[in-house]
N, C-alpha and C positions, 0 to 999 in steps of 0.2 A: 136475516141478516150476518147473526150473531153466527150461526152454525159454521160458513164459509170460514170467520177468522178461526174460531175454536179449532176446525181442522186444521187450518193451517200450522198452527200453534203446535197442535199436537205433533203433526209432519215435522215440523224444523226438531221441535225437541228428541222426539225418537232419531233422531238423521243424527243429532249431535250426540247421542247418547250411544249409539253405535259406533260413530267414529273415536268416541275416547276408549272404548273398549280394545279396539283392533290395535294389536301390537304395533309398535313403531320401526320400521325397517331398521337393517344395521347399517351405519355409515360404508359408505363405500370404500373398499381398500384401495390406497393408493397403487399406481402399477408397480409393477415390481422392475428392477433394472437390473441388468448382472452385475454381477461382483466384478471390482475392477480394483486394482493395488494402487494404493497411493505412494503418490511420489512426491517426495521432500521439495519444497519451491526452493529455488535458485538463490544463492545469498545476496541480497541485497544491498548498498549502502543506503545508509540512511539520506533523507533527501535535506540540502541544506533551505532552512524555510526562506533565506535571504537569497538563494542562486537564482539565476535568470534562466530559464529557459536556453539554448541556444549559446549562451555564454561558458568558456570555461570556469572551471569552480576556481578562485583563488586562493592560495593557500597564504596563512600567516607568517610573517617571516619568524625568524629563530632569534630569542633575543640573545644578543650577545654582551655579556658581563663585562663592566667598565673599570677597568685596572685604574684603580687612583692614583693621581701626582701624573707622573712622567711616563710612559711604556718605552720600554728598551724592548726589541726583538733579541733573539737571542740566536745564534747558530744553528742548536739543536730543535729547533720549532719552541722553546716555552719563553716565557718574557718575563722581564722583572719590571717591578712600580716603584719609582723612583719619586720620594716626597719628602718633605721637612715638616717637620713633626715638634713641637715643643722647642723649635730653634737647632734640632740635630736630624742628620739624614737617615730617614727610615727607609730601608731597601725589601720590598716583598718579593714573593717566587709566584711563580703561575705555569700551570701545564699547557698543554698546545690549545686546549678548550677556554683557559683562559678564568679555571678555576686555581685558587690557591693551595699551595703545596709546601711540604717543608723544603729550605734551603739544599739544595747540594753542595754548597762549597763550608766552609769552615767559617772563613771570616772575608771582609773584603778592606781593602785600603782605597782612599780617595784623597786626590790632590785636585786644589783649586785655587788660584791666583788672589794673593790678597791686596783686595781694592782698594783698602786705604791706606797702604804704606808698602811703595814702590822698593823698598831698601831692604824688609826683613826675609822677603822670600814667598815663597806660596804654604797656602793653609793646606795641613794634612789630618787627616782623621783617621780611625780606624773603626771600622764596622763590626760589633761582635754580636753573636745570636742570643736572642732578649723571646723566647715562646717561638714563633713561627715567623719572623721578621729578625731582619740584620740592624741596628741601632747604632748611630755614630757616636764616639765617645768626646766630642766637641761641637762648642757652639759654634752655628751656621751665622753671620750676619749681615743683615742688608747692605747693598741691592745685591739679589739675587738674581742676577744675569752674568754665566762666567759659561768659561767650557771644562766641566767635571772631568778629570780622569779617573776610574775605577779599575781596578786590579781585583778580580778573584781568587782566592786562593783557596788550595785543600789543604792542610795537613797542619801540624804544630810545631811551631820553635823554628829552629835553622832548616829543618825540611820542609817547611810550606812550599807549596810550587804554584806560581801564577797557570790559572789554567783557562782564564780568560780576559782581556780586558777592552774598554770600552773608553772612547773621549764623547763626552755628552753635552751637547749644548744646553744647558741647565738654565729654565726660567720660571723659579719660582715663586 
């Protein structure tokens, strides 16, 4: 009884030894493909993660700067910003995109009715340049609801010429 088991164990061991001594076949080479030229991918816009397929993308509205005070549109497409600061008129200048710019006039005269006394006549002030704005030389007292007449002047002294004039229903 022992001999068939011993014989089987010897044959099994011999088979395993012979299997370990055989060389391992090399791995199969991948199939060769013909060389192709690489084409750059087309430019693709990045996908908005919030976009819903089938609906057009919504553009964000452009932020329009706000002009402080009362806005006055000029004939050349630029703007004026009129406000009362510390009791004086302040006139600031803005370009077509409503961004601050330097004044293109020498000075401005302002005239408004004297609401406290009908016998003394209108109040008048001259707005002179102070940095990037024109500032008035006379205090404005309440109530601040009246028609304001502005005359924009270019030049100095007697040679000054009115280049623009406005009547502004001022509410400050």
